[in-house]
C-alpha positions as CSV (number, residue, x, y, z in Angstrom):
1,X,-68.0,154.6,-38.3
2,X,-71.3,152.9,-39.5
3,X,-69.3,149.7,-39.4
4,X,-68.5,150.2,-36.0
5,X,-71.9,151.3,-35.3
6,X,-73.3,148.4,-37.0
7,X,-71.5,145.9,-35.1
8,X,-71.9,147.4,-32.0
9,X,-76.1,146.8,-32.9
10,X,-75.4,143.3,-34.4
11,X,-73.6,142.3,-31.0
12,X,-75.9,143.9,-28.9
13,X,-78.6,141.7,-30.4
14,X,-76.5,138.6,-30.1
15,X,-76.0,139.8,-26.3
16,X,-79.8,140.1,-26.2
17,X,-81.2,136.7,-27.7
18,X,-77.8,134.8,-25.5
19,X,-79.8,136.4,-22.6
20,X,-83.1,135.8,-23.6
21,X,-82.4,132.1,-23.9
22,X,-80.4,130.8,-21.5
23,X,-81.6,130.5,-18.1
24,X,-78.4,130.9,-15.8
25,X,-78.7,127.8,-14.2
26,X,-76.9,124.3,-14.1
27,X,-79.5,121.3,-15.4
28,X,-79.7,118.1,-13.5
29,X,-77.0,116.2,-15.5
30,X,-76.7,112.8,-13.7
31,X,-79.6,110.2,-12.9
32,X,-81.5,110.5,-9.4
33,X,-80.5,106.9,-7.7
34,X,-83.2,104.2,-6.7
35,X,-83.2,104.2,-3.2
36,X,-86.9,104.1,-1.9
37,X,-90.7,103.2,-3.1
38,X,-93.5,105.6,-3.7
39,X,-94.9,104.3,-0.8
40,X,-92.2,104.2,1.2
41,X,-92.0,107.4,4.0
42,X,-89.3,108.4,2.9
43,X,-90.6,109.3,-0.9
44,X,-92.8,112.1,0.8
45,X,-90.2,113.4,3.5
46,X,-87.9,114.1,0.3
47,X,-90.6,115.4,-2.2
48,X,-91.7,118.5,0.9
49,X,-88.0,119.0,1.5
50,X,-87.0,118.9,-2.0
51,X,-89.3,120.6,-3.5
52,X,-90.7,123.5,-0.3
53,X,-93.6,123.5,1.0
54,X,-93.9,120.3,3.5
55,X,-96.9,117.7,2.6
56,X,-99.8,118.7,4.3
57,X,-103.1,116.6,5.8
58,X,-106.4,117.7,5.6
59,X,-106.6,118.6,2.1
60,X,-110.2,117.6,0.0
61,X,-109.9,117.5,-4.0
62,X,-112.9,117.4,-6.5
63,X,-111.9,116.6,-10.2
64,X,-113.2,118.7,-12.6
65,X,-113.6,116.9,-16.4
66,X,-113.5,119.6,-19.5
67,X,-115.0,123.1,-19.7
68,X,-118.6,121.8,-18.9
69,X,-117.3,120.7,-15.3
70,X,-114.8,123.4,-14.8
71,X,-115.7,126.8,-15.9
72,X,-119.5,126.5,-13.7
73,X,-117.5,125.6,-10.7
74,X,-114.5,128.5,-11.6
75,X,-117.7,130.8,-11.9
76,X,-119.2,129.7,-8.4
77,X,-116.3,130.4,-6.8
78,X,-115.7,133.7,-7.8
79,X,-119.5,134.6,-7.2
80,X,-119.0,132.9,-3.4
81,X,-115.7,134.9,-3.0
82,X,-116.0,136.9,0.7
83,X,-113.0,139.1,0.8
84,X,-110.4,138.5,-1.7
85,X,-109.8,136.8,-5.0
86,X,-106.4,136.1,-6.8
87,X,-106.2,134.7,-10.1
88,X,-103.3,133.8,-12.1
89,X,-103.3,132.2,-15.9
90,X,-101.5,132.0,-18.6
91,X,-103.9,131.6,-21.4
92,X,-106.8,134.4,-21.6
93,X,-108.3,135.2,-25.2
94,X,-111.7,136.4,-26.5
95,X,-114.6,134.9,-26.5
96,X,-117.6,134.7,-24.5
97,X,-116.2,132.5,-21.3
98,X,-113.6,135.2,-21.2
99,X,-116.5,137.8,-21.0
100,X,-118.3,136.1,-18.5
101,X,-115.2,135.5,-16.1
102,X,-114.1,139.1,-16.8
103,X,-117.6,140.0,-15.8
104,X,-117.8,137.9,-12.5
105,X,-114.4,138.9,-11.5
106,X,-115.5,143.0,-12.3
107,X,-118.7,142.6,-10.2
108,X,-116.9,141.2,-7.3
109,X,-114.5,144.1,-7.3
110,X,-117.6,146.5,-7.2
111,X,-118.7,145.0,-4.5
112,X,-115.6,145.8,-2.2
113,X,-114.3,142.2,-3.0
114,X,-110.1,142.8,-2.8
115,X,-109.5,140.9,-6.9
116,X,-105.9,140.6,-8.1
117,X,-105.3,139.6,-11.8
118,X,-101.8,138.4,-13.2
119,X,-102.1,137.8,-17.0
120,X,-99.0,136.8,-18.5
121,X,-98.5,139.2,-21.4
122,X,-97.8,136.2,-24.4
123,X,-100.7,134.5,-23.6
124,X,-103.5,137.1,-23.1
125,X,-102.5,138.6,-26.7
126,X,-105.5,137.9,-27.8
127,X,-107.8,139.1,-24.9
128,X,-110.3,141.9,-26.1
129,X,-108.9,145.1,-24.0
130,X,-112.2,145.7,-23.2
131,X,-111.8,143.1,-20.8
132,X,-109.3,144.8,-18.9
133,X,-111.1,147.9,-19.1
134,X,-113.8,146.6,-17.8
135,X,-111.7,145.3,-14.6
136,X,-110.0,148.4,-14.3
137,X,-113.1,150.3,-14.1
138,X,-114.4,147.9,-11.1
139,X,-111.4,148.3,-9.0
140,X,-109.9,145.6,-9.9
141,X,-105.8,145.5,-9.7
142,X,-104.6,143.6,-13.2
143,X,-101.0,143.0,-14.6
144,X,-99.4,141.8,-17.2
145,X,-96.3,139.5,-16.3
146,X,-93.5,140.5,-18.3
147,X,-94.8,143.1,-20.4
148,X,-91.7,144.3,-23.0
149,X,-89.9,146.9,-21.7
150,X,-86.4,147.5,-22.5
151,X,-84.7,147.2,-19.9
152,X,-86.4,143.3,-19.2
153,X,-85.9,142.5,-22.9
154,X,-83.6,139.3,-21.5
155,X,-87.0,138.2,-19.6
156,X,-89.2,137.7,-22.7
157,X,-88.7,133.8,-22.7
158,X,-89.7,133.4,-19.2
159,X,-93.6,133.0,-18.9
160,X,-96.5,132.5,-16.4
161,X,-97.3,129.5,-17.4
162,X,-99.3,128.9,-13.9
163,X,-102.9,128.3,-13.6
164,X,-104.2,129.4,-10.1
165,X,-107.3,130.6,-9.2
166,X,-107.8,131.5,-5.2
167,X,-110.7,132.6,-3.5
168,X,-110.3,134.1,0.1
169,X,-107.0,131.8,0.7
170,X,-109.9,128.7,1.4
171,X,-110.6,127.5,-2.0
172,X,-108.4,126.9,-4.8
173,X,-108.5,125.8,-8.4
174,X,-105.4,124.4,-10.6
175,X,-104.7,122.5,-13.8
176,X,-104.4,122.5,-17.6
177,X,-107.3,124.3,-18.7
178,X,-107.0,128.1,-19.9
179,X,-110.0,131.0,-20.4
180,X,-111.1,130.4,-24.4
181,X,-114.0,128.8,-26.0
182,X,-111.5,126.2,-26.6
183,X,-111.6,124.6,-22.7
184,X,-115.8,125.0,-23.3
185,X,-117.9,122.3,-23.7
186,X,-117.1,118.6,-23.0
187,X,-114.6,117.7,-25.6
188,X,-117.1,116.6,-28.3
189,X,-115.6,117.6,-31.4
190,X,-112.4,119.1,-32.7
191,X,-113.3,122.6,-31.6
192,X,-113.7,121.5,-27.7
193,X,-110.4,120.6,-26.4
194,X,-110.1,117.5,-23.4
195,X,-108.9,119.1,-20.4
196,X,-108.8,118.7,-16.5
197,X,-108.9,120.9,-13.5
198,X,-109.0,120.4,-10.0
199,X,-111.3,122.5,-7.2
200,X,-109.1,122.1,-3.8
201,X,-110.3,122.5,0.1
202,X,-107.9,122.5,3.1
203,X,-104.6,123.8,4.7
204,X,-103.0,123.0,0.9
205,X,-104.7,126.1,-0.6
206,X,-102.5,128.2,1.6
207,X,-99.4,127.0,-0.5
208,X,-101.5,127.5,-3.8
209,X,-102.2,131.7,-2.8
210,X,-98.2,131.5,-1.7
211,X,-97.2,129.9,-4.9
212,X,-99.2,133.3,-6.6
213,X,-97.8,135.7,-4.5
214,X,-94.6,134.6,-5.5
215,X,-95.0,136.3,-9.1
216,X,-97.4,138.8,-7.8
217,X,-94.7,140.6,-5.8
218,X,-91.6,139.8,-8.8
219,X,-94.4,141.8,-11.1
220,X,-95.7,144.1,-8.3
221,X,-93.5,144.4,-5.6
222,X,-96.2,144.5,-3.5
223,X,-96.9,141.8,-0.8
224,X,-100.4,140.9,-0.3
225,X,-100.6,139.3,3.3
226,X,-102.5,138.9,6.7
227,X,-105.9,136.9,7.5
228,X,-107.6,138.0,4.1
229,X,-105.0,135.9,2.3
230,X,-104.4,133.5,4.4
231,X,-106.4,132.4,6.5
232,X,-106.3,130.1,9.6
233,X,-107.3,126.7,7.5
234,X,-109.6,123.7,9.1
235,X,-109.4,119.8,8.2
236,X,-111.4,120.1,5.1
237,X,-110.9,115.8,4.4
238,X,-107.8,113.5,4.9
239,X,-105.4,114.0,1.8
240,X,-101.7,115.0,1.9
241,X,-100.9,117.2,-0.5
242,X,-98.0,119.7,-1.0
243,X,-98.3,122.7,-4.4
244,X,-95.0,123.7,-5.6
245,X,-93.8,126.2,-8.0
246,X,-90.5,126.6,-10.4
247,X,-89.2,129.3,-12.4
248,X,-86.0,130.3,-14.0
249,X,-85.4,133.1,-11.7
250,X,-85.0,130.2,-8.9
251,X,-85.7,126.8,-8.8
252,X,-86.5,126.0,-12.7
253,X,-85.5,122.6,-12.3
254,X,-88.2,121.7,-9.5
255,X,-90.3,120.5,-11.9
256,X,-88.2,118.2,-13.7
257,X,-86.5,116.8,-10.5
258,X,-90.1,116.4,-8.8
259,X,-91.1,114.0,-11.9
260,X,-87.6,112.5,-12.3
261,X,-88.2,111.7,-8.7
262,X,-91.7,109.9,-8.8
263,X,-90.4,108.1,-11.9
264,X,-87.6,106.7,-10.1
265,X,-90.0,105.9,-7.0
266,X,-92.3,104.2,-8.7
267,X,-92.5,100.3,-7.8
268,X,-95.7,99.1,-10.5
269,X,-97.5,101.7,-12.3
270,X,-96.6,105.2,-14.2
271,X,-99.4,107.1,-15.8
272,X,-98.6,109.8,-17.6
273,X,-100.9,112.4,-19.8
274,X,-99.3,115.5,-21.4
275,X,-100.5,117.7,-24.0
276,X,-96.8,118.7,-24.6
277,X,-94.3,115.3,-24.1
278,X,-91.0,116.1,-25.6
279,X,-88.3,114.7,-22.7
280,X,-85.0,115.1,-22.7
281,X,-82.4,112.3,-23.0
282,X,-81.9,112.2,-19.0
283,X,-86.1,111.6,-18.5
284,X,-85.8,109.3,-21.4
285,X,-83.5,107.3,-19.6
286,X,-85.1,107.6,-15.9
287,X,-88.5,106.4,-17.7
288,X,-86.8,103.5,-19.6
289,X,-85.2,102.7,-16.3
290,X,-88.4,102.4,-15.0
291,X,-90.0,99.6,-17.7
292,X,-87.2,97.3,-17.3
293,X,-87.2,97.1,-13.4
294,X,-91.2,95.8,-14.3
295,X,-92.7,99.2,-13.9
296,X,-95.9,99.0,-15.9
297,X,-95.9,102.9,-17.9
298,X,-98.8,104.4,-20.5
299,X,-97.9,108.0,-21.9
300,X,-101.1,109.5,-23.3
301,X,-100.5,112.8,-25.9
302,X,-102.2,114.1,-28.6
303,X,-103.0,112.7,-32.1
304,X,-102.9,114.7,-35.4
305,X,-105.4,116.8,-33.7
306,X,-103.1,119.3,-32.0
307,X,-102.7,123.2,-31.4
308,X,-99.1,122.7,-32.4
309,X,-97.9,120.2,-34.9
310,X,-94.1,121.2,-34.4
311,X,-94.2,119.6,-30.8
312,X,-95.9,116.5,-32.0
313,X,-93.2,115.8,-34.5
314,X,-90.1,116.7,-31.9
315,X,-92.1,114.2,-29.2
316,X,-92.3,111.3,-31.9
317,X,-88.7,111.7,-32.3
318,X,-87.8,110.6,-29.0
319,X,-90.1,107.6,-29.0
320,X,-88.0,104.9,-29.8
321,X,-86.0,104.4,-26.7
322,X,-89.5,104.2,-24.8
323,X,-91.2,102.1,-27.1
324,X,-88.8,99.7,-27.5
325,X,-88.5,99.3,-23.6
326,X,-92.0,98.7,-23.4
327,X,-93.7,101.9,-22.4
328,X,-97.0,101.9,-24.3
329,X,-97.5,105.2,-26.3
330,X,-100.6,106.6,-27.3
331,X,-102.3,109.3,-29.2
332,X,-105.6,110.8,-28.4
333,X,-108.1,110.9,-31.1
334,X,-111.1,113.1,-30.8
335,X,-109.9,116.4,-30.3
336,X,-106.8,118.4,-28.8
337,X,-105.6,116.6,-25.7
338,X,-104.3,119.2,-22.9
339,X,-104.2,117.0,-19.6
340,X,-101.1,117.0,-17.6
341,X,-101.4,114.7,-14.9
342,X,-98.8,112.7,-13.5
343,X,-100.3,109.1,-11.6
344,X,-97.6,107.0,-9.8
345,X,-98.4,103.2,-8.3
346,X,-102.4,104.7,-7.8
347,X,-100.8,106.6,-5.1
348,X,-99.1,110.0,-6.0
349,X,-101.3,112.3,-8.5
350,X,-99.2,115.3,-9.9
351,X,-101.5,118.1,-11.4
352,X,-100.6,121.6,-12.3
353,X,-99.5,123.6,-15.7
354,X,-96.4,121.7,-16.6
355,X,-95.7,120.3,-19.7
356,X,-93.3,117.3,-20.3
357,X,-90.5,119.6,-21.8
358,X,-87.5,121.5,-21.8
359,X,-89.8,124.3,-22.0
360,X,-91.8,123.6,-18.7
361,X,-88.8,122.5,-17.1
362,X,-86.5,125.4,-17.6
363,X,-87.9,128.1,-18.6
364,X,-91.7,128.7,-17.9
365,X,-93.0,129.8,-14.3
366,X,-95.1,126.7,-13.4
367,X,-97.2,125.3,-10.3
368,X,-97.9,121.9,-9.4
369,X,-100.2,120.5,-7.1
370,X,-98.9,116.8,-5.6
371,X,-101.6,114.4,-4.0
372,X,-100.8,111.5,-2.1
373,X,-104.3,109.8,-1.8
374,X,-104.7,106.1,-2.9
375,X,-108.7,106.8,-3.6
376,X,-108.1,109.7,-5.3
377,X,-105.2,108.2,-7.5
378,X,-107.5,105.3,-8.5
379,X,-110.2,107.4,-9.7
380,X,-107.6,109.1,-12.4
381,X,-106.4,105.9,-13.4
382,X,-109.7,105.5,-14.6
383,X,-109.8,108.6,-16.1
384,X,-107.1,107.8,-17.6
385,X,-108.6,104.3,-18.7
386,X,-111.5,106.2,-20.4
387,X,-109.4,108.4,-22.4
388,X,-107.0,105.6,-23.6
389,X,-110.5,104.1,-24.9
390,X,-110.5,106.9,-27.4
391,X,-106.7,106.6,-28.6
392,X,-104.8,105.1,-30.6
393,X,-101.8,103.0,-29.6
394,X,-98.7,103.4,-31.4
395,X,-96.4,99.8,-31.4
396,X,-92.7,100.0,-31.8
397,X,-92.9,98.7,-35.3
398,X,-95.3,101.0,-36.1
399,X,-92.9,103.6,-35.4
400,X,-90.2,102.2,-37.5
401,X,-92.2,102.1,-40.3
402,X,-93.0,106.3,-40.5
403,X,-92.3,107.6,-43.6
404,X,-88.9,108.8,-44.4
405,X,-89.8,112.4,-44.5
406,X,-91.3,112.2,-41.1
407,X,-88.0,110.6,-39.5
408,X,-86.2,113.6,-41.1
409,X,-89.0,116.4,-40.0
410,X,-89.2,114.5,-36.7
411,X,-85.3,114.8,-36.3
412,X,-84.7,118.6,-37.0
413,X,-87.6,119.3,-34.8
414,X,-86.1,117.5,-32.1
415,X,-83.0,120.1,-32.4
416,X,-85.6,122.6,-31.1
417,X,-86.3,120.9,-28.2
418,X,-85.2,123.5,-25.3
419,X,-87.4,126.5,-27.1
420,X,-90.6,123.5,-27.7
């Protein structure tokens, strides 16, 4: 009887583990054929139709570099709210900036503003529970995404990695920043990370609000709508943009599809900044093919100052074919490099929560903002160049000469790629 019981328990555990690690969806298995370049009207048309919301005009974008620019702008946005605030993030930890944002949100809630906060349960474990009580006492609605429950253990590996702040449905913020002391300052030392965020106004903010609502409905069953959340939008600039999302519960391949389409359409240049760069073979092949047809490819990743060394080792394991094809690989030196940015042909800029790895492509809930604006893209290329000046280039010869023990570790760690 005991043996039967133990067998049943082990079987249940195995089933739950498999359910936890499997997305249940088919992956993109074949390369995307190059039919057009990035400046062909068909490129924007295909991106909008395949990824979800259509590309809309009339938007303005402002780039915010590091915490000294990012957090004051976010706090100013919160202070300006007149009707609603919606906020979704993965990392929310204790510290001065975490408290400042919690206080700011609480003050608006007490003023009668509808404040809705969606925190990932895993990402907010290091958050002072006093912040939660403060928000709750003020009347803010706070929900933790996929908090463990016996009825949903299969969802434990599905985390919301999205980073969205929307004010009155009119001002949006997105990028790579989390709420923690590491993101404060100006990347001046190892304790302060390098990151980029964007402030957006115009019709695309409605897309950002819709992405927030996607997970809010999943987490609460409540639909927030009406003019307080989706007001009529006036043009704020001339930029073209769309915001789209991915999730294991639907469209988990959308992020990888976007990257593959953008890389395949590239004609002149690809600049990729990635905090966690562990591409699968299909994506590596797409980058290699771009380099072989004459596209100048530069990829910037963290160096030894990284919060997850396992990811760096898995990343370096896949650099061989890229370096051999002429891709230029760089490692940022001063501090942790957390930027997530793709620039194609000084035209497309894609920014958001998505890392260049299987976890972001297959397991997490992610959201990216695609901007189609040459002047703005050139500005991002210049910022990218400024970061390169603080980075070390790794050549193919250097990569081949790395210590044999590092090669072994790289190979072993790369086997964990789907979960990194």
